[in-house]
C-alpha positions in Angstrom: -37.0 119.2 -3.5 -36.7 115.5 -3.3 -35.1 114.4 -6.5 -32.8 116.2 -8.9 -31.3 114.6 -12.0 -28.8 116.4 -14.3 -27.7 114.8 -17.5 -25.9 115.8 -20.7 -25.8 114.5 -24.3 -22.7 112.6 -25.3 -19.9 114.9 -26.3 -21.3 118.0 -24.6 -20.7 119.4 -21.2 -23.6 119.4 -18.9 -24.4 122.4 -16.8 -27.2 122.9 -14.3 -28.2 124.6 -11.2 -29.4 123.1 -7.9 -31.3 125.9 -6.2 -32.0 125.4 -2.5 -34.9 127.7 -1.6 -34.9 126.1 1.9 -32.7 123.6 3.7 -32.6 120.3 1.9 -34.8 117.4 2.9 -33.7 114.4 4.9 -32.5 111.5 2.8 -32.9 113.5 -0.5 -30.8 112.4 -3.4 -29.3 114.4 -6.3 -28.1 112.5 -9.4 -25.6 114.1 -11.7 -24.5 112.1 -14.8 -25.5 108.8 -13.1 -23.7 109.6 -9.9 -25.9 109.8 -6.8 -25.3 112.3 -4.0 -27.2 111.5 -0.8 -28.2 113.6 2.2 -27.2 112.1 5.5 -26.9 113.4 9.1 -23.1 112.9 9.3 -21.7 113.3 5.7 -18.6 111.9 4.2 -17.9 114.0 1.1 -15.5 111.4 -0.3 -18.4 109.1 -1.0 -20.9 111.7 -2.2 -22.7 112.5 1.0 -23.9 115.9 2.1 -26.0 117.3 4.9 -29.1 119.4 4.7 -28.0 121.7 7.4 -30.2 124.3 9.0 -30.4 126.7 6.0 -30.4 126.7 2.2 -26.9 128.1 2.2 -25.6 125.3 4.4 -27.3 122.7 2.1 -25.7 124.3 -1.0 -22.3 124.5 0.6 -22.4 120.9 1.8 -23.6 119.6 -1.7 -20.7 121.5 -3.4 -18.3 119.9 -0.9 -19.6 116.4 -1.7 -19.3 117.0 -5.5 -15.8 118.4 -5.3 -14.6 116.0 -2.6 -16.0 112.8 -4.2 -13.2 110.2 -4.6 -15.3 107.2 -5.7 -14.0 105.3 -8.6 -15.5 105.4 -12.1 -17.5 108.6 -11.7 -17.6 111.6 -14.0 -15.1 114.3 -13.1 -17.2 117.3 -12.3 -16.9 120.4 -10.2 -19.3 122.6 -8.3 -19.3 126.1 -6.9 -21.8 127.8 -4.6 -23.7 130.9 -5.5 -24.1 132.4 -2.0 -26.5 135.1 -3.2 -29.0 132.5 -4.6 -28.1 129.6 -2.3 -27.5 127.4 -5.3 -24.8 125.0 -6.6 
């Protein structure tokens, strides 16, 4: 997976699943509602960064932390949860 883009129509809530079938790729980006989340080696969740980790579960957990911990201004308010059975967010 090197690019994921989740969008919604105006007035409706978007929903989607990011399924990690392996650890995320270095420097991958995931865009949700125009907000970009970027994989880095040393992530700062407050600015939308996550780490790929060694496993799919680690990647999913880190992405969820980046989505839920993002404090950047003027971004859509969204939340994420991890499905530990499927290694997805």
